[in-house]
N, C-alpha and C positions, 0 to 999 in steps of 0.2 A: 504494500499499500504506500502510495506516494502522496504526500501532502506538500504544497508548495507555497511560499510566500514570494510575491514578486514586487518589483520596483518599476513602475511605468517608465518608459523611455524619456518621457518629457518631465520627469521628477525634477524639481529644482533643488531638493534636499535630500539627495541620494544617500549621503553618508548618515543622515539622521535615520532614514528608513532602514538602513543596513544595521546601525546600533540597536534599533528597535527589535529587528528580526534576530540578532545575536542574543539579546536579552530574553525573548521568548523561547529560544532554543536551549537556553540553560536548563539542564534536567529538573532542577529544584523549582524553577519558575513554571516550567511546563507541568510538573505535577500539581502546583498550586492552581494553575488554570484549569487543568483537567478536572481536578476536585470540585471546582466551582461549576463549570459548564456540564460536566458528565458526557463529554464527547471524545471520540477516539484522539489518543495522543500519539503522535508519529515520532517523538523525540526519544532517541536512545538514551537510556539511563533514567528516564522519568519514572519507569515502574519501580525501581530501586529507591528512588527519592519519595515515591509515594508510600512505600513501606514505613518511612519514618514519619511522614505527614498524616496518613490516614489508612492504616493497614486494611480496613474493611473495603477499600476500593481497589486493592490490588488485583483481585479477581473479578472485577466487574467487566464483562465482555463489551459493554458500551464504551469503556475507556481503553481497555487493553484486550482487544478481541483475539481469540484463538484462531489458528488456521481453520478449524472445524466451523467455528462461527462465521468466518469470512466466506466460507463456501456457499452460504445462504444469501449472500448479497449481490447486488448487481451495480454495474458502473453506469454513470450518466453517459448517455450517448455522446458521440464526438460532435463538436460544433462544425457546421459545414462552412465552407470558405466564405460564401455570401453573408452568412450570419456573423462570422468573425469580423468582417470588414465593417458591418453595420455597428457592431459593438466598439469597434476601434474608433469609427466616425463620431459615435455618440460620445465616447469618452473624451475624445479631443475637443468636441463642442463644450463639454461640461467643464474642462479646464481652460477654456478660453482660446483654444488654438484653432 
């Protein structure tokens, strides 16, 4: 399972965005976020950090799913090229480009 954080090409504060991403990918921080939102945590080491934070959540498949659990999920369909361009154009308008 891959989760990504991205910085838009037109970002004026790229270093700030990268610093924030690095912060959230710290295992202890990721464990705190996962405990709060109860959503899949992609950060390596977060499970071990969760053991210290809230051991009752370590085996929660909504946060740390097993391979067996993931066999029952489906991925979102890929975005078509035309849709992608539409979203790029909308984002560019939203940021004033």
